[in-house]
C-alpha positions as CSV (number, residue, x, y, z in Angstrom):
1,M,-59.0,195.8,-2.4
2,T,-57.2,197.6,0.4
3,K,-53.5,197.1,1.0
4,F,-52.8,194.6,3.8
5,A,-49.9,194.9,6.2
6,S,-47.3,192.1,5.7
7,E,-47.2,189.8,8.7
8,V,-47.0,186.2,9.7
9,K,-49.5,183.9,8.0
10,R,-52.7,184.5,10.0
11,A,-55.2,183.1,7.4
12,Y,-55.3,179.6,6.2
13,L,-57.6,179.2,3.2
14,L,-58.4,175.7,2.0
15,T,-59.0,175.2,-1.7
16,G,-59.8,172.3,-4.0
17,R,-62.4,170.8,-6.3
18,P,-66.0,170.5,-5.2
19,G,-66.4,167.4,-3.0
20,S,-62.7,167.3,-2.0
21,G,-63.7,167.6,1.7
22,K,-62.8,171.2,2.4
23,T,-65.8,172.0,4.6
24,T,-65.6,168.6,6.4
25,L,-61.9,169.2,7.2
26,L,-62.6,172.7,8.4
27,R,-65.4,171.5,10.7
28,E,-63.3,168.6,12.1
29,V,-60.4,170.9,12.9
30,I,-62.6,173.6,14.5
31,S,-64.2,170.9,16.7
32,R,-60.8,169.9,18.1
33,T,-59.4,173.4,18.8
34,G,-59.7,175.2,22.1
35,L,-60.2,178.5,20.4
36,K,-63.6,180.3,20.6
37,A,-64.6,180.2,16.9
38,G,-67.2,182.3,15.1
39,G,-68.3,182.8,11.6
40,F,-70.1,180.4,9.2
41,Y,-69.8,177.3,7.1
42,T,-71.8,176.1,4.2
43,E,-73.7,172.9,3.7
44,E,-75.3,171.3,0.6
45,I,-79.0,170.9,0.4
46,R,-79.7,167.5,-1.1
47,V,-82.9,165.8,-2.1
48,Q,-82.7,162.1,-2.9
49,G,-78.9,162.5,-3.3
50,I,-79.2,165.4,-5.8
51,R,-77.7,168.8,-4.8
52,Q,-80.5,171.4,-4.8
53,G,-78.7,174.3,-3.2
54,F,-76.6,175.6,-0.3
55,K,-77.3,176.6,3.2
56,I,-75.3,179.0,5.4
57,I,-74.9,177.8,9.0
58,T,-73.3,180.1,11.6
59,L,-71.2,178.7,14.4
60,D,-73.7,180.1,16.9
61,G,-76.6,178.2,15.3
62,N,-78.4,180.5,12.8
63,S,-79.0,179.2,9.3
64,A,-80.3,180.5,6.0
65,I,-80.6,179.3,2.4
66,L,-78.0,181.0,0.3
67,A,-78.8,179.4,-3.1
68,H,-81.3,176.9,-4.5
69,V,-82.4,175.6,-7.9
70,D,-86.0,176.8,-7.2
71,L,-85.0,180.3,-5.9
72,R,-86.1,183.1,-8.2
73,S,-83.3,185.7,-8.2
74,S,-81.6,188.1,-10.6
75,Y,-78.4,186.7,-9.2
76,R,-77.6,183.3,-10.6
77,V,-74.6,181.0,-10.3
78,S,-74.9,178.0,-12.5
79,K,-78.3,176.5,-12.0
80,Y,-78.8,178.2,-8.6
81,G,-80.6,181.4,-7.7
82,V,-78.7,183.2,-5.0
83,D,-80.3,185.1,-2.1
84,L,-77.9,187.9,-1.4
85,S,-80.1,189.2,1.4
86,E,-79.4,186.0,3.5
87,L,-75.7,186.5,3.0
88,E,-76.1,190.1,4.1
89,Q,-78.3,189.2,7.1
90,V,-76.6,186.0,8.3
91,A,-73.1,185.4,7.1
92,I,-71.7,188.9,7.2
93,P,-72.9,189.6,10.7
94,A,-71.5,186.3,11.8
95,I,-68.1,187.3,10.5
96,R,-68.3,190.7,12.1
97,Q,-69.2,189.1,15.5
98,A,-66.3,186.7,15.2
99,I,-63.9,189.6,14.4
100,R,-65.2,191.4,17.6
101,W,-65.7,188.5,20.1
102,C,-64.0,185.3,19.0
103,D,-60.4,183.9,18.9
104,L,-60.9,182.3,15.4
105,I,-62.8,183.6,12.4
106,V,-64.3,180.9,10.2
107,I,-65.3,181.8,6.6
108,D,-66.6,178.9,4.5
109,E,-66.8,179.8,1.7
110,I,-65.2,182.5,-0.3
111,G,-66.7,181.6,-3.6
112,K,-68.5,182.8,-6.7
113,M,-71.9,183.2,-4.9
114,E,-70.5,185.1,-2.0
115,L,-68.2,187.3,-4.0
116,I,-71.2,188.9,-5.8
117,L,-71.6,191.1,-2.8
118,L,-69.0,193.8,-2.3
119,S,-69.9,194.0,1.4
120,F,-68.9,190.3,1.7
121,R,-65.5,191.1,0.1
122,K,-65.1,194.0,2.5
123,V,-65.8,191.9,5.6
124,V,-63.3,189.2,4.4
125,E,-60.7,192.0,4.2
126,E,-61.7,193.2,7.7
127,A,-61.2,189.6,9.0
128,I,-57.7,189.3,7.4
129,E,-56.8,192.7,8.8
130,S,-58.1,192.0,12.3
131,G,-54.9,190.3,13.5
132,K,-56.9,187.2,14.5
133,P,-56.5,183.8,12.8
134,V,-58.9,183.2,9.9
135,L,-59.7,179.7,8.7
136,G,-61.7,179.4,5.6
137,T,-62.2,177.9,2.2
138,I,-61.8,179.7,-1.1
139,M,-62.7,178.8,-4.7
140,L,-60.2,177.0,-6.8
141,K,-61.2,178.4,-10.1
142,P,-59.7,181.8,-11.2
143,H,-61.5,184.9,-10.0
144,P,-59.7,188.3,-9.9
145,W,-60.6,189.3,-6.4
146,A,-60.1,185.7,-4.9
147,D,-56.8,185.4,-6.7
148,E,-55.6,188.6,-5.2
149,L,-56.6,187.4,-1.8
150,K,-54.7,184.1,-2.3
151,R,-51.5,186.1,-3.0
152,H,-51.9,188.2,0.2
153,P,-48.8,187.9,2.3
154,A,-50.7,187.0,5.4
155,V,-52.6,184.2,3.6
156,R,-51.6,180.6,3.2
157,V,-53.5,178.6,0.6
158,I,-53.7,174.8,1.0
159,L,-54.9,172.5,-1.8
160,V,-57.2,169.8,-0.3
161,N,-57.9,166.5,-2.0
162,R,-59.1,163.1,-0.8
163,D,-55.5,161.9,-0.6
164,N,-54.1,164.6,1.7
165,H,-57.1,165.1,4.0
166,V,-55.3,163.8,7.2
167,Q,-52.1,165.6,6.4
168,V,-53.8,168.9,5.9
169,A,-55.9,168.5,9.0
170,H,-52.7,168.0,11.0
171,Q,-51.1,171.0,9.4
172,V,-54.0,173.3,10.1
173,S,-54.4,171.9,13.7
174,E,-50.7,172.7,14.4
175,W,-51.1,176.2,13.0
176,L,-54.1,176.7,15.3
177,K,-52.2,175.5,18.3
178,S,-49.8,178.4,17.8
179,W,-52.8,180.7,18.3
180,N,-54.0,178.9,21.3
181,G,-51.0,179.8,23.4
């Protein structure tokens, strides 16, 4: 990983157990900010209440299946086959566009599936180095690269759980107000 300049916290990364509401909180906060946001979020694919995979949805409306139980791939995380080409063709360009054209960069999620790709790691570093605010989610479990990112001086990591959802939403909203002039 490249060395980052030490600055004010310009990235807030939400972490927590699966189902803790990280993505929901992120989407709620983004919808209330006056900042032009770009990037992507993830959404579960469920069939009859059972999680079958994950979809990438860009803030400008594109979508792709990132992982699915029925996807044949040499890249697997748990029971899911991972389609790295969709990450490369949808998520990474969305982050690059946000770096270039938006006021807020959204990266949901920095997780085990996404970190398989070195180009994804690189674009996350570019976002942090861009000087723009970055709002994202990051895996809770240990991972060498993710753990290094969590320790970055420009990054604030916030643990999300069902009990602190309102408090964290307020905290992140206040931080974003400081970027909105």
